[in-house]
N, C-alpha and C positions, 0 to 999 in steps of 0.2 A: 627461194622459200618454197617448200613443198608443202602440200596437204595429202594426206594419205598416198604419197609417193608421185602426185602429180605436181608438177613446177607452175607457179602461179605468178610468182615475183621474180625477176632478177634485178640486181644492183651492180654498178660498177663504182667503189670506193676509192676517191682519191684523196690525198692529204697535200696541203699546202707547202709544208715542212719539208717535202720530196721533191718540189719543183712541178706538181701539177695540181689541176682543179677540176672542176666540173667540166669545164668546156672539153678538155682532154678525155674524160668519159665518153661526153657526146660522142666526140671524133672516133672512138672505139666503138661505140654502138654502130654509128654509121658506116664505117668502113672495114673493120676487123669481125663484126658480129653478124651483122645484118646478111640473111641469106646462106650463110656457112654452117649453121647446125641447126637441125631438127627442133631443137629446145627452142629456138626463137622464131620459128614459123607463126605466121600472124593465126591468131583465134584457135591454133590447134594444142599449144603448150602455154608458154607463159603469157598472161594478161597486160601486164605494166612492167615497164622498164625504168629505174631510177639511175639517173648520173647524180651522186652526191660527193660532196667535200666537206670540210669543216664548217663553210659557211651559208652554202646553199645547195638546194635541191631541185633537178630538174625530171620530168615524166614523160614519156611517150607510152602509147598503146601499139604503135605499127612501125617496125623497123623496114625502111625503104630504101635503104643506101644514103645517096649524100639528100635525098628529097624527105629524110626523116626530120622529123618537126617536135621539139621537145618542149612542153610547156612548163612555166614555174609552178613548183610545188612547196613554195614559202609561205612563211605566215604572215608577211610583211614587217618593215623595218621598227614598229612600235609594239609589234604582237599581234595575234589574231582578234578580229573584230574592232581594232583600234585605227585610227586614221593615221597614215604614214606612208612611205615609198616602198620601193620594191627591198626582197631581200629577208634576212631574219634580224630580230634584236640580238644584241649579245646576250650569251648565257653565261652567268658568273658561276653556275655549277656544274659545267661541262661543256659539250660541243653545242654550236648555235645550231645545228641540225638533228641534235639527237631525240627532238620530239618525233623524229619518222619513225624510229623503233620504239619509242617509249609510248606514243600515243596512237600511230596508224598501223603499223605492222606488226603491233601485239597480237596474239592468238584470237581474243575475243573480238577485236574491232577489224580484223581483217575478213574474218568469217562473215561479219555482219556487212562488210563491204561487197563481198562476193555473192552475198544473198540477196541485200535490199538494193544495191545501188548499181552494181556492174552491169551494163545490159550491150548488147551489139546493136549499132544504129544502122539500118540499111535504107539508103536512098536511090530512088530511080529516076533518071533524068532523060527521058526518050527511051533509047535501048541500053543506056549506060545504067549500070548499078555500081554504087559504090558502098563501100561497108568500113566502119569504125568502132572499135571497142570504146566505151564512155566508161571511163575511171574517175571518181569524182577527185576534183582537187581539193588542197587542204583548207580552203576559204569555204567551199562548198559543204564539206564534211564539218568543219567547225559552227556554220550557220545552222544547219539542220540539226545538229546535235544539241546545242545550246536551246533552240527553241522547244525541241520535244522535252528536255531535262525542265524547263520553264514551265511548260503548259502540264506536264506530269504531275508538277508540285503543287501549281496555281489555278489549275484548271483553264475553261474557256472563257473568253468574253475580256480579253486584255490586247491591247493595240501594241505593235512591234514595227520598228522601221529597220529595214535591212538594205544596205547602199552598195550596189555593185557597180564595177567600172565597165564601159563599154566591152564586149566581146569576153567578158570573165565567166560566163554559162547561166546567166540569170534565168534562162528557159528551164535548163536541168535542176537548178537549186529550187525553183517552185514547182516543178513536177516530184522530184523526190521527196520535198516538204509535205504535199499533198499526200502524196503515197503515204507517207510515215504517220502522217494525222489523222487518215482515215481509218488506220487498225489501231490508234493508240487507246491503252485501257488505264484506268486508275489503278490506286491500291486495292480497290474493291473488285476489280477484273470488269467493271462497267466501261463501255464506250464512252471516249470524252465528246467524242464528235460523231454524229449521223451523217452529216454529209458535209462536204468540202466543195465550195464554190470559187473559182478563178474569175476575177473580171481584169481584160487585159486591151491594151490599145492597140495590140498587132495580132497579126495570123500565127 
């Protein structure tokens, strides 16, 4: 996918009916794509790479050959925001993974992700500097979007409970939500929140 001629998203699409799935797509990224073409150069061209089949989606932001790590980009077996297992619910009206292009990669949402979510994380440990591009996973986009929609409709003063499993990116979800809430306006263009306070039990 390109924006104004600049490549921002790549996808390797597979179909189980031809004997391949997302695992084969991941292998292609690891062994056939990484470091071979300029378009795949980290933070210089494409920001996120998706391995997609009819039932599952995986995503990475950095191709490092065999060390490349893909994260699930699925909704969960019972759909977004519902308790369940890994994977995606069965879609009676199309492919189980069509939410990727219908919800996430459509023009307005992709531009929003690039402007409001995507960022380069730089960590320094002694003399070692590591970098990674942070691209929101599906459940993170989902929770922030749902909360923003509800707050814009119903205003402040309501309580919400969001459950995330260990290692699922809670800190980024909190940061994105706080950032978006701080700039949220109602239909009269009045700010809904004038300050955002985060209380946490960790650094």
